[in-house]
C-alpha positions as CSV (number, residue, x, y, z in Angstrom):
1,X,0.0,0.0,0.0
2,X,1.3,3.4,-1.0
3,X,-0.2,6.2,1.1
4,X,0.1,9.9,0.2
5,X,-0.7,12.4,2.9
6,X,-2.5,15.7,2.2
7,X,-5.6,17.7,2.9
8,X,-8.8,17.2,0.8
9,X,-10.4,20.0,-1.2
10,X,-9.5,22.6,-3.8
11,X,-8.3,25.0,-1.1
12,X,-5.3,22.8,-0.4
13,X,-4.6,21.5,-3.9
14,X,-1.0,22.2,-5.0
15,X,0.1,23.3,-1.6
16,X,3.3,22.1,-0.1
17,X,1.4,20.1,2.5
18,X,-0.2,18.0,-0.3
19,X,3.1,16.6,-1.7
20,X,2.1,13.2,-0.5
21,X,-1.1,13.3,-2.6
22,X,1.0,14.4,-5.6
23,X,3.2,11.4,-5.2
24,X,0.2,9.1,-5.3
25,X,-1.2,11.0,-8.2
26,X,2.1,10.5,-10.1
27,X,2.0,6.8,-9.3
28,X,-1.6,6.6,-10.6
29,X,-0.6,8.3,-13.8
30,X,2.3,5.9,-14.2
31,X,0.1,2.8,-13.7
32,X,-2.9,4.3,-15.5
33,X,-5.3,3.9,-12.6
34,X,-7.7,6.4,-11.1
35,X,-7.6,7.1,-7.3
36,X,-11.3,7.9,-7.1
37,X,-13.0,5.0,-5.3
38,X,-14.1,5.7,-1.8
39,X,-13.5,3.4,1.2
40,X,-11.9,3.7,4.7
41,X,-12.5,7.5,4.7
42,X,-10.0,7.7,1.7
43,X,-9.8,7.9,-2.0
44,X,-8.1,4.8,-3.5
45,X,-7.2,2.9,-6.6
46,X,-5.9,-0.6,-7.0
47,X,-3.2,-1.7,-9.5
48,X,-1.3,-4.9,-10.4
49,X,2.5,-4.4,-10.2
50,X,4.7,-7.4,-10.7
51,X,1.8,-9.8,-10.0
52,X,1.0,-8.0,-6.7
53,X,-2.0,-5.9,-5.9
54,X,-1.0,-2.4,-4.9
55,X,-3.4,-0.1,-3.1
56,X,-2.8,3.7,-3.8
57,X,-4.4,5.5,-0.9
58,X,-5.1,9.2,-0.2
59,X,-6.8,9.6,3.3
60,X,-9.7,12.0,2.7
61,X,-9.8,13.6,6.2
62,X,-7.6,16.5,7.2
63,X,-3.9,15.7,7.5
64,X,-4.0,15.2,11.3
65,X,-6.6,12.4,11.0
66,X,-4.8,10.4,8.4
67,X,-4.3,7.4,10.7
68,X,-7.9,6.4,10.6
69,X,-8.0,5.6,6.9
70,X,-4.5,4.0,7.0
71,X,-5.3,1.8,10.0
72,X,-8.7,0.7,8.5
73,X,-7.1,-0.2,5.1
74,X,-4.2,-2.1,6.8
75,X,-6.7,-4.0,8.9
76,X,-9.0,-4.8,6.1
77,X,-6.3,-6.1,3.8
78,X,-4.3,-7.6,6.7
79,X,-1.1,-5.9,5.4
80,X,2.2,-6.4,7.2
81,X,3.5,-2.9,7.9
82,X,6.6,-3.5,5.9
83,X,4.3,-3.6,2.9
84,X,3.1,0.0,3.6
85,X,5.0,3.2,2.5
86,X,3.8,6.7,3.5
87,X,4.7,9.8,1.5
88,X,4.5,13.3,3.1
89,X,6.1,16.7,3.2
90,X,8.9,17.7,5.6
91,X,10.0,21.2,6.5
92,X,13.3,20.0,8.0
93,X,14.5,18.9,4.6
94,X,15.7,21.2,1.9
95,X,13.1,21.6,-1.0
96,X,13.4,18.6,-3.3
97,X,15.3,16.3,-0.9
98,X,14.0,12.8,-0.2
99,X,14.6,10.8,3.0
100,X,13.3,7.2,3.1
101,X,13.3,5.3,6.4
102,X,12.0,2.0,7.7
103,X,10.9,3.4,11.1
104,X,11.2,6.2,13.5
105,X,9.3,9.0,15.2
106,X,6.9,11.3,13.4
107,X,9.5,14.1,13.6
108,X,6.8,16.7,14.3
109,X,4.5,15.7,11.4
110,X,1.0,15.4,12.7
111,X,-0.3,13.2,9.9
112,X,2.4,10.7,10.4
113,X,2.0,10.9,14.1
114,X,-1.7,10.0,13.8
115,X,-0.8,7.0,11.6
116,X,1.9,5.8,14.1
117,X,-0.5,6.2,17.0
118,X,-3.3,4.3,15.4
119,X,-1.1,1.5,14.2
120,X,0.6,1.3,17.6
121,X,4.2,1.3,16.2
122,X,6.9,3.5,14.8
123,X,7.9,0.8,12.4
124,X,6.2,2.1,9.3
125,X,8.3,2.8,6.1
126,X,8.1,6.4,5.0
127,X,9.4,8.8,2.4
128,X,9.7,12.4,3.5
129,X,9.8,15.0,0.7
130,X,11.6,18.2,1.6
131,X,9.7,21.5,1.3
132,X,12.2,23.6,3.3
133,X,11.6,25.8,6.3
134,X,10.6,29.4,5.7
135,X,12.8,32.3,7.0
136,X,10.1,34.9,7.4
137,X,6.7,33.2,7.9
138,X,5.1,30.7,10.3
139,X,5.2,27.0,9.5
140,X,1.5,26.7,9.0
141,X,1.5,29.5,6.4
142,X,4.4,27.8,4.7
143,X,3.0,24.3,4.5
144,X,-0.4,25.5,3.4
145,X,1.0,27.9,0.9
146,X,1.6,27.3,-2.7
147,X,5.2,27.3,-3.9
148,X,6.7,29.8,-6.3
149,X,7.2,28.7,-9.9
150,X,10.9,28.0,-9.3
151,X,10.1,26.0,-6.2
152,X,7.3,24.1,-8.0
153,X,9.8,22.8,-10.5
154,X,12.0,21.5,-7.7
155,X,9.1,19.9,-5.9
156,X,7.8,18.4,-9.2
157,X,11.2,16.7,-9.7
158,X,11.1,15.5,-6.1
159,X,7.6,14.1,-6.6
160,X,8.8,12.2,-9.7
161,X,11.9,10.8,-7.8
162,X,9.6,9.8,-4.9
163,X,7.4,7.9,-7.4
164,X,10.5,6.2,-8.8
165,X,11.6,5.4,-5.3
166,X,8.2,3.7,-4.6
167,X,8.6,1.6,-7.7
168,X,12.2,0.7,-6.7
169,X,10.9,-0.2,-3.2
170,X,8.2,-2.5,-4.7
171,X,10.6,-4.2,-7.1
172,X,13.9,-4.3,-5.1
173,X,13.1,-3.6,-1.4
174,X,13.5,-0.9,1.1
175,X,17.3,-1.0,1.4
176,X,17.8,-0.5,-2.3
177,X,15.3,2.4,-2.4
178,X,17.1,4.0,0.5
179,X,20.5,3.6,-1.1
180,X,19.3,4.9,-4.5
181,X,17.0,7.7,-3.5
182,X,18.1,9.2,-0.1
183,X,19.6,12.6,-0.7
């Protein structure tokens, strides 16, 4: 299961906070599947990759409640957590940098924190996509803001690399994805 974190609705579309949704959308385009079906309080699509069913999931509550949809999907499909990868934005990474990890704390990200709490473990693979920390505005304004044209190009490249990292993870495993894609 590939999970992209973001906030639903047009107000949040193309904001830095919706980078996770953008990764899932890129995967959906790559595999020619729509992420429109509704279940678990999420939008999802299912695709066959290398003879495996892969669920593309976008929790459709606000970011801080992402864990409900993820935990319901994990439970319904009885997925081992090492078969789940979560994609989300991170202000502590420079714009465009990726950081893939097999486990760890939420690092201040409330969407990931809710997922870890509801699953009862920190051992959930994740890919953080850097959006940078602002110098002159608050963090909320930054994550919910839309990037400049130049920053958008950097983030679009990072989204494409995160999509490729997801494919690498599915085909070759987490260690290979970390080796090839961590900045």
